[in-house]
C-alpha positions as CSV (number, residue, x, y, z in Angstrom):
1,M,-232.7,14.5,-139.9
2,R,-233.1,17.7,-137.7
3,W,-235.9,18.9,-140.0
4,R,-237.5,15.5,-140.1
5,V,-238.1,15.8,-136.5
6,G,-239.3,19.4,-136.8
7,V,-241.8,18.7,-139.8
8,L,-243.1,15.7,-137.8
9,G,-243.5,17.2,-134.4
10,G,-244.8,20.3,-136.1
11,A,-247.6,18.5,-137.7
12,A,-248.3,16.5,-134.4
13,L,-248.8,19.6,-132.5
14,A,-251.0,21.4,-135.8
15,L,-253.5,18.4,-135.6
16,L,-254.2,19.4,-132.2
17,P,-256.4,22.3,-132.6
18,W,-257.7,21.0,-135.6
19,I,-258.9,18.2,-134.0
20,A,-261.0,20.5,-131.5
21,V,-262.5,22.1,-134.3
22,L,-263.5,18.7,-135.7
23,A,-264.9,17.6,-132.1
24,L,-266.7,21.1,-131.6
25,T,-268.2,21.7,-135.2
26,L,-268.9,18.1,-136.7
27,R,-271.6,15.7,-135.6
28,D,-270.9,12.4,-135.3
29,A,-267.6,13.4,-135.2
30,A,-265.9,10.5,-133.3
31,G,-264.4,8.7,-136.1
32,W,-262.5,11.9,-137.7
33,V,-261.5,12.6,-134.4
34,L,-259.9,9.4,-133.4
35,L,-258.2,9.1,-136.8
36,D,-256.7,12.5,-136.6
37,L,-255.7,11.6,-132.7
38,G,-254.0,8.4,-134.2
39,E,-252.0,10.6,-137.0
40,A,-251.1,13.1,-134.1
41,V,-249.9,10.2,-132.1
42,C,-247.9,8.3,-134.7
43,L,-246.2,11.8,-136.0
44,A,-245.3,12.7,-132.5
45,G,-244.1,9.1,-131.6
46,A,-241.9,9.1,-134.7
47,A,-240.5,12.6,-134.0
48,L,-239.4,11.7,-130.4
49,L,-238.0,8.3,-131.5
50,L,-236.0,9.8,-134.6
51,H,-234.7,12.6,-132.4
52,R,-233.5,9.8,-129.9
53,G,-231.9,8.1,-132.6
54,S,-234.3,5.0,-132.0
55,G,-234.9,2.7,-135.1
56,L,-238.4,2.4,-133.6
57,H,-239.4,5.5,-135.3
58,R,-240.0,3.6,-138.3
59,L,-243.0,1.8,-136.9
60,F,-244.8,5.0,-135.6
61,A,-243.4,6.5,-139.1
62,A,-245.3,3.7,-141.0
63,G,-248.6,4.1,-138.8
64,A,-248.6,7.9,-139.7
65,A,-248.2,7.1,-143.3
66,L,-251.1,4.6,-143.7
67,L,-253.3,6.7,-141.6
68,L,-252.4,10.0,-143.7
69,V,-252.9,8.1,-147.0
70,G,-256.1,6.8,-145.9
71,D,-257.7,10.2,-144.5
72,A,-256.6,11.9,-147.8
73,C,-258.3,9.0,-149.7
74,W,-261.1,9.3,-147.6
75,D,-261.5,12.8,-147.4
76,I,-261.1,13.2,-151.4
77,G,-263.7,10.1,-152.2
78,S,-266.4,11.3,-149.7
79,S,-266.5,14.9,-151.0
80,A,-268.9,16.5,-153.1
81,T,-268.0,18.5,-155.6
82,G,-267.0,22.2,-155.6
83,G,-265.7,23.6,-152.5
84,D,-265.4,20.6,-150.7
85,L,-263.4,18.7,-153.0
86,L,-261.1,21.6,-153.6
87,A,-260.2,21.9,-149.9
88,A,-259.9,17.8,-149.7
89,L,-257.7,17.9,-152.7
90,G,-255.8,21.1,-151.2
91,M,-255.2,19.0,-147.8
92,G,-254.3,15.6,-149.8
93,V,-251.8,17.4,-152.0
94,G,-250.5,20.3,-149.9
95,A,-250.2,18.2,-146.5
96,E,-251.4,14.8,-146.0
97,L,-249.7,13.2,-148.9
98,P,-246.2,14.9,-148.7
99,L,-246.3,14.2,-144.9
100,A,-247.0,10.7,-145.6
101,A,-244.3,10.6,-148.4
102,I,-241.6,11.7,-145.7
103,C,-243.1,8.8,-143.1
104,A,-242.5,6.5,-146.1
105,A,-239.1,7.5,-146.6
106,L,-238.2,7.4,-143.1
107,V,-239.6,3.7,-143.0
108,L,-237.4,2.6,-146.0
109,R,-234.4,4.6,-145.1
110,R,-231.4,2.4,-144.9
111,R,-229.7,2.4,-141.5
112,R,-225.5,2.7,-141.2
113,P,-224.1,0.9,-138.5
114,A,-222.7,3.1,-136.0
115,A,-219.2,1.6,-136.5
116,L,-219.4,2.5,-140.5
117,A,-221.0,6.2,-139.7
118,A,-218.2,7.1,-137.3
119,A,-215.3,5.8,-139.2
120,R,-214.3,7.7,-142.3
121,P,-212.4,6.3,-145.1
122,V,-208.9,7.0,-144.8
123,L,-206.9,7.3,-148.5
124,A,-203.3,5.7,-148.0
125,L,-201.0,7.6,-150.6
126,A,-198.0,5.6,-151.5
127,A,-194.9,8.0,-151.8
């Protein structure tokens, strides 16, 4: 669980400079900025709640997965051929979709009741 918190939190932090780049370089960047800001908030919320052991992390992880898959599909679908398409494919396959898969796995993961997680099976051997 610890590595998932680090990955989600690190991805949320990594999005912040990217959001600034988008805001400063793209004309009409409000939609992209808000999309990536939503991704960052969902990733950070999932990381924080997962760290605290709250089952509510699933809501944030589901939101992040949805936004990340949508972002990857939109980037790839709206890219022209050539370098833009390669960059979109690289970001989608290398970052957005794997991160969405981690989030989806967190959403679908079964939670063991605390009593079962704490108890260890004991084997009684008859002598």
